[in-house]
N, C-alpha and C positions, 0 to 999 in steps of 0.2 A: 260312729266307726271307732276302732280300738284304738286307743292313744299308744303310738309307737315311738321309740327313741328317735332323737333328733340325728341329722347327719353332722359330721364334724364342724361345717359352717352354719349349722342352726337351722337348715332346712328341714321341714318335717319329712318324715317316711310315710309313705302311702301304704294302705291295707294291701296284702298281697291279692293278685288276681285269683278268682275262684279255680282257674284251670291250674294254677300254680300249686294251689293246696291239694287238688285232686291227684296230680302227679306226685307231689311229695308223699301224700299218704299211699298211694298205691304201690310205688317203686321203691321207696327210701326208708320211711320210718319203720323201726323194728320194736317187737315187745311192747313195752309201755310208753314208747317215745310219744310225746303229744305234739311236738313241733320242731322246727329246724334246729332251735338251740340244743334241744335234747340231743339230736343227731350229731351236731357239732362237737358236742362234749365227748360223745361215743368215738368219734374219729380222732379228735386231738389226743386223747387218752391212749388210743391204740398205736397212733404214729410216734408218740412220745415214750413208748415202752421199751424201744429198743435204744434208747439214750443211756449213757452211764447213770447208774442209780442217783447219783447227787445231782443230775441234771434233769431228771423227768419231771419233777413238778414245775421247773421253770419252763421247760418247752411245751409241756402240755397246756401251760396258760398262754403262751406266746402263740402256738398253733391254733387254740381256740380263738384267740382275738384275730388271728389271721383269716380264718373260717368266716367269722362274723363281718370281716372287713372286705370279703369278696374273693379270697383266695381258697377257692373250693377244690375238691379233688374230682376226677372224672367219675362215671356212674359207678364202676365196680368198687371204687374206694369209698364212696359215700354210702354205698348199699352195704357192702359187707365188712368193713373195718371195724373191729371191736365185737364183732358177733362170734358165736360159736359154729357159724357155718364154714364147711371146709371148702371155700370158694376162693378163687383168685381175686387180687384186688387190681389185676392187670387188665385192661379193656381188651387188647388184641396181641396176636402172635404172628409169626411167620414161620411155617414149618416145611422142611424139604420133602420132595417126592422124587423117589428114584425110578430107573428103569427096569424094574423086575417085580414079581408079584409079592414075594414076601422075602424076609431077611434084609439084607442089604445088597445094592448093586456093586459093580466092579469099582465104582468111584466112593464107595462108602456111604451112599444116600440110602435111606430106608425105602424098601419096597412099597409098592402101591397100598397093599392092605395094611402093612405096618404103620404107614403113613395115616391110613384111614383110622386106625385104632388110636393113634396119638392125637389126631383131630378130634376124635369123639371124646376123649377124656378131657381135652382141652375145653371144648365146648360144654361138656358136662358140668365143669368148675367154673363156667361164666366168661370164657374168653372167646373171642372170634378168632378167625384164622385165615391167614393169606398164603397162597401157595403159588410156585412156579412149576407149571406142569410140562415144561418144555423137554424135560429129560426122557419123558415117555415116548418110546418109539411110535412113528406115525402110523396111520392105518396102512396095511399092506406090507409092512416090514416083516421079515423073515424072524420067526422066533424058533431058534435051533432046538432048543429042548424038547419041544412037543411038535416039532415038523409042522408048524402052522403058521398063520399070518396074523399079525397084531390088529387090534381093533382101534387103536388110537387114543391119544388122551381124551378127546371129547367123550367118548364112550365111558371113561373113568370118572370124568367130571360129573356125568350123571349119578353115578353111585355115591360121590361125595355129596352131591345135593340132597339126595334121598335120606342120606344118613343125618345131614344136618335137620332135615324136617323131623326125623324121628327122636333125636336126642334133646332132652329139655335142658336148657342152660340153668344154672343155678340162679336162684332168685328171680325165676320166671323171665329171664331175659331171653330175647329172640336170638336164635342163632344167626351169625353173619360171617360171610367168607368172601374172599377176593380170588378169583382164579386169573393167573397170568399165562400168556403164551407169546414166545418170542416171534417177531415179525418174520423170521427165517424159517420157522417150523413148516414141514410140509402140510399140517392140517390146518394151517392159520385161518384159511378162508373158512371152513367150517366152523372154527371157533369165533370169528368175527360175526358170522351171521346166525349163530346158534339161537340168539334169543328172539329171532323172527318167528320161531315156532312157540305158539301160545304155551305158557306154562313151563317151559324148559328153563332149568337153573334159576328158579325163583329165589333160592337161597344164596344166590351168588351175585357179586358185582364182578365184572370182567373188564381186563385191559390188556393191550397189546403192549409187549416189550419191544420199543423201537429203538435202533442204533443209529449213530451218526452216518454210518454208511448207507443205510437204506434212506435216509432223508436226502443225502446227497444224490443218490440214484434218482429219487424222486425230482429233485431240482434239475438235473441233467438228462431226464427222460431216458434212464437206462434199463437195461434188464436186471432182473433179480432172481437170484437163485434160492430155491426152497431146499434146506438142506438138514441132514441128520447123521450121525455117526452109525446108526443102525443100518444094516444091509437091507435093500429092498427084496421083495419077493421077485420070482423069476419073470412074472408077467410084467412088472415094472421095469425090469432091467431091459427086457425084450422091447419095451416101449421107448427106451432111451435113456433111463436112469443110469447114471455112472459115477465113479469115484474120482474126487479131486486129489490133488497132489497132497492135500493136508489130511487126507484120510476121510473126509465127510462124503457122504452120498449125496449127490444132487438128484433130488426126485423130480424136480420140474423147474423150468425157467419161465417167468413171466415179466411183464413189464411193471416196474416199480409204481408207475402213476395209476395202473389199473388196480393194483392192490390197495394203494392209498385211497382211491375213490371208493372202493368197497368199504373201508373202514370209516370214510367220512359219510357215506349213505347210511350205514348202520348207525352210526352216531346221531345223525340228524334225525332218522326215523325212530329210533328206540333209546336214544340217550346212552348207548352203549356200543361198543367198548370205549373205555378210556385209553388213554396213552400215556406210556411211562418211557421217558427218555433215559433209557439205562445207563448210557454213557455219561450224560451229564450227572446222573444220581451219583455214579461211582467216582467221578473225577471230584465232586464236591464233598464227598465222604470223609470226615475226619479219621476214620479208620481204614482207608482204603490200603493202607500198608498191611493190614492182617484179616480183612475179610472181603467178600464180594456180595454185592446185594442185587438180587433178581427180581423181587417181589414187594409188595407193600401190604400193610393192615387192609381189612376189609373197606374202610372209607377212603384210602389211597393218600392220606397225608402224611404217613409215616413209613419211609422206606426202610426195610430191615433185613439182615442177614437169616440165615436158618436159625431157628429158634429164638430169634430177637423179640423183644417185647416193648409194648406202648404202656409206658408208666406215666399217665398224663394228668395234668392238673391246671385248668383253666383260671384266670384271674378276670373278675367282673370289672370291666373298664369304667362302667357308669358311676362305680361307688368311689372313683377317684376324681369326679368332677366337682368343683367347689363354685357356688353360687350359679347353678344351672339357669340358662335363660337369662342371665345378668340379674337373677333376684337377689337383692341384698348386697350386691357388688358385681364387679365384672367376672364373667365365667371364665374358669381357668382349670387346667387338668394339674393336679398335684404330683409332679413327677417325683419329688422327694418321698412322699408316702408310698407311691407305686414301687419306687426301686426297693424300699425295705420289704413291702409285701413280696416281690419277686424273689429276694435273697432268702427269706424264710419258707418260700415254696419250694426253693431248690433243696433245703435241707429235709422238708417234709417228704417230697417226692423221693429222695434218697433213702430216707428211712422206710418207705413203702417197699422197697427191694428186699428189706430184712424182716419185714412184717408178714408178708404176704405168703398165702399157700400157693405153691407151684404145682400145677398139674403134671409137669414132666421133669426129671432131673436135668435134661439137657436144657430146658428153659432156664432153670435156676443157674447152672453154671454158666450160660451165656450172659445172664444179667449180671452175675457176680464178677465176671471179667471185665465187663465193660461199663457197667452201672449207667445205662442210658435212662434218662428221664425226659420229659416233655413238658416244659412251662409253656403255657399258651394264653390266649385271652379271649373273651367273648364280649359282645356288646359294643363293638367299635362304631358301627352306623349310629346307634343311640347315643353314644358318647359324642360324636361330631355335632349330632343334632342339639344335644344339650349345651354344646359350647358354641352353638350359632354358626357352625361351620357346614357348608354344603359338601356332600360327599364326591360330587363331580368337579370341584374347583382346586385351584392349585393349593389354597389354604387348607383344605380338607386333606388334601394328599401329604402336605408338608406334615401335618400333625399326626397323621397315620404312621408316617414314616419315623417320625420323631418317637411316638410311643413304641413302636417296634424297636427302634435302635437302643431306646432305653431299656428294654426288657432284655434284649440281647447281651448287652454289656453287664447289666446288673446281674443277670443269671451266670455268666461265665466267671465274673469277679467272686461271686458267692461260691462257686464250685471250687475255685483256686483257693479259698479261705477254708473251706471244708477238707481239701487235700491236706492242707497244713495241719489240721486238726485230727483227721480220720485216715489219710493217706490216699494217693491217687488211685484211680481204677487199675488193677493188675496188669492190662494189656497196653498201658500207656508207654508211648515212645515219643519223646519231645520232637526229633527231627521228623518222624513220619507224620506226626499230628498236626505239626505246623508247615509241612511241606506245601510249595506253591500250588495253588488251585483249590487246596481245602478250604471248607468254609471257616475254620480257624485262622487260616493264613490271611483272611480279610479281616480280622478284629483289629481294634486300635493296637498300635505299636506297644503301648506300655502294658497292655494286658497280654499280648503275645510274650512279652519279656516276663511277666509273672508267671505264666504257664510253663515257660522253660525253666525258671528257676525253682518253682515250688510243685509243678506238676498241676493236674486238674482232677478232681473226684469223680466226674461223670463224662463220658466220652462225647455224648450229645446232650443239650440242654433244652432244645426248643421244639415246640410242634404246635401249629395253629390247626386244632382239631375241630371237627363238628360238635357242637354241645347242644343236643336235642333237648333230652329231658332234664340234664342238668340245668340248663339256662331256664327252662320253665320253672324247675322246683326250687332253685337257689338264687336266680338272677332277674326274677320277676319277668321272664321272657324277653331278656336284653338280647 
């Protein structure tokens, strides 16, 4: 076997698994690159290129060491950074869809086919897309301009699904989409059960946006109104549709538990739809003072506003285990080294926002205003195994929580330091950011004080994303 460098504690590195090499070659190596280290050099050079000239060489070396140490980028970064491909380094986006065919609707959201064009351009450049289709008027609603009746959001999701099948993403990446519909939309039952039809929406994950009010209605066994601001057609009005005092039209009233049971049966039988607790998401949001979130990226781990993006970088936790299985000493997790890796990962991902190709100007503007990033990790289960801790015991849960808390605090502290050097994100407002209930309001008191004093570079810092091929290619399938 090939002799590989030792880990910091002297433990030998094993040769990579064949599948890891296959994925590395198929998806990530470019040009004359012969292995992962060539790729790391390309990525480090690209991410350091936006540093001040006198700092570039230093940060290129630091980023390279961090990549070798397990602080990798998400798939788009590892594939496209430092190449001449006009592809985004951002894995996923959320894009709005309005209630009109073209142009913008009366709330300023892009029409359905304008949104489709934006999505096609985003996927062509390598990004996945999530959408909230709830603004689209339901089946049977009146369309004044053509004296016709609407076909509803599910019919247009068919169009988006076919477009995703047709558009080839940059770097041979399969297109990915998330479709969301609110639990009070009149077409929600068709949405919930759509995937019972074989082959329908194969290029979509789907989730229902659920409110606190709906969950309380389920608990209390109450009725639930399916509503929209669009006026129903005459037949629906004749059948009992009516307008509420708030201006919304009630298309139908059903039992909340009946609707919840429909969701649960579909989730059990087909593993979809997912559930998004939108009120919780928006209460927890550090930027609830300047944005609303109604959808997530395709895998669901990143709630985002319109044109928001996933700038992701997982850290391979197994690289920070010293003396695994108690070989050569007591097994331990190197928290100090992990903190350093997290801090440098924040800077690298912040630089991605300035290096990347943006499919749409709206995505660029949204990112520059808020500078969202997502430091995460992979290999937690294997890390606990190497430490001799069971995943289903209190000791394992305590270690997992300590790792996550360390990552959280290290990331936020690094972003505060970066704000002192490069400035806070433009939309930062200390009172709103630290308001009671936000994620930031639960940070340690001293860290909150630093944020209030110096600001913070990135509105959001953390995202535990799925790491399929990057775990195979760069983490030995951890």
